[in-house]
C-alpha positions in Angstrom: 27.0 -96.4 58.4 26.8 -95.2 62.0 23.6 -93.3 62.8 23.6 -90.8 65.7 20.0 -90.8 67.1 20.6 -87.7 69.1 21.3 -85.9 65.9 18.2 -87.3 64.3 16.1 -86.1 67.2 17.8 -82.6 66.9 16.8 -82.6 63.2 13.3 -83.6 64.2 13.1 -80.6 66.6 14.5 -78.3 63.9 12.2 -79.5 61.1 9.1 -79.6 63.2 9.9 -76.4 65.0 9.6 -78.3 68.2 11.1 -76.8 71.4 12.3 -79.9 73.2 12.5 -83.7 73.3 9.1 -84.0 75.0 7.4 -82.2 72.0 9.1 -84.7 69.7 7.9 -87.6 71.8 4.3 -86.2 71.6 4.5 -86.1 67.8 5.9 -89.6 67.7 3.3 -90.9 70.1 5.8 -92.1 72.6 6.6 -91.1 76.2 9.6 -88.7 76.8 11.2 -91.5 78.7 11.0 -93.8 75.7 12.5 -91.2 73.5 15.3 -90.7 76.0 15.9 -94.5 76.1 16.2 -94.5 72.3 18.8 -91.8 72.4 20.8 -93.7 75.1 20.6 -97.0 73.4 21.4 -95.7 70.0 18.3 -97.4 68.5 14.9 -96.1 67.5 12.0 -98.0 65.9 12.1 -97.4 62.1 8.4 -96.7 61.9 8.9 -93.6 64.2 11.4 -92.1 61.8 9.3 -92.8 58.8 6.1 -91.5 60.6 7.9 -88.2 61.5 9.2 -87.8 57.9 5.6 -88.4 56.6 4.0 -86.0 59.1 6.3 -83.1 58.3 7.0 -84.1 54.6 10.7 -84.4 55.5 13.3 -86.3 53.5 14.2 -89.6 55.4 17.7 -89.2 53.9 18.0 -85.7 55.5 16.6 -86.9 58.8 19.1 -89.7 59.0 22.2 -88.0 57.7 21.6 -84.2 57.7 22.7 -84.2 54.0 20.6 -83.1 51.0 17.4 -81.2 51.2 15.2 -81.2 54.3 11.9 -81.2 52.4 10.8 -83.1 49.5 9.6 -81.3 46.4 6.7 -78.9 46.8 4.5 -81.5 44.9 5.3 -84.0 47.7 4.2 -81.6 50.4 1.0 -80.5 48.7 0.1 -84.1 47.8 0.6 -85.2 51.4 -1.5 -82.3 52.7 -4.3 -83.0 50.2 -4.4 -86.6 51.5 -5.2 -85.4 55.0 -7.2 -87.7 57.1 -7.9 -90.0 54.3 -4.4 -91.3 54.4 -4.6 -92.3 58.1 -6.0 -95.8 57.6 -3.3 -96.5 55.0 -0.5 -95.2 57.3 -1.8 -97.4 60.1 -2.0 -100.4 57.8 1.5 -99.7 56.4 2.9 -99.4 60.0 1.3 -102.7 61.0 2.7 -104.4 57.9 6.1 -103.0 58.6 6.1 -104.1 62.2 4.9 -107.6 61.2 7.6 -107.9 58.5 10.4 -106.6 60.7 9.5 -108.5 63.9 12.3 -107.9 66.3 14.7 -106.8 63.6 14.6 -103.0 63.1 15.6 -101.6 59.7 19.2 -100.7 59.2 20.2 -97.2 58.1 20.8 -98.3 54.5 17.3 -99.9 54.4 15.7 -96.7 55.7 17.5 -94.6 53.1 16.3 -96.9 50.3 12.7 -96.7 51.6 13.0 -93.0 51.5 14.2 -93.2 47.9 11.3 -95.5 47.0 8.9 -93.1 48.6 10.4 -90.2 46.5 9.7 -92.1 43.3 6.2 -93.3 44.4 5.3 -89.7 45.3 6.5 -88.3 42.0 4.0 -87.0 39.5 5.2 -89.4 36.8 2.5 -92.1 36.7 4.4 -94.3 34.3 7.5 -94.3 36.5 5.4 -95.1 39.6 3.7 -98.0 37.7 7.0 -99.3 36.5 8.4 -99.3 40.0 5.4 -101.0 41.5 5.6 -103.7 38.7 9.3 -104.2 39.4 8.8 -104.6 43.1 5.9 -107.0 42.4 8.2 -109.0 40.1 10.8 -109.3 42.8 8.2 -110.3 45.4 7.1 -113.2 43.1 10.4 -114.9 43.9 9.9 -114.7 47.7 6.1 -114.8 48.2 3.3 -117.1 47.1 2.0 -116.2 43.6 -1.4 -115.0 44.8 0.2 -112.3 47.1 2.7 -110.9 44.5 1.5 -108.8 41.6 -1.7 -107.5 43.1 -0.8 -103.8 43.3 0.9 -103.7 39.9 -2.1 -105.2 38.2 -4.4 -102.9 40.0 -2.3 -99.9 39.2 -2.0 -100.8 35.6 -5.7 -101.1 35.1 -6.5 -97.9 37.1 -4.0 -95.7 35.2 -4.9 -97.0 31.8 
């Protein structure tokens, strides 16, 4: 799947009601020159796309492809808005973990789409589905990570939602 980053930046301007690329760059926390380079090279750090989608409660699928709904459900938007500043440390931690996991290998378009789908499930109001997904992910991680690392969130989620 070929991704056109110029189109993604146009969708960012549209969804964020931003007038130009410089405004998009400010939201992403990069220089206008860096954003211009991303467009020219046809590559953009994945965390910038995910960050923009989180800030504006925009579907990552829509941001990448222009297909489907621009916004998540109203529950997603209000839930994100309620998190407010309290979510900042978690977003920073997630971005740091993502950068550490990716190293020099940015996510591919299919990987970004599946991250968006996982976020949609995790942000749903169905706690049993969220817990089931977390436990499934933890089960898969047990095969690739040391035992003490895998399973922590599933066990914590199961006990807190019981």
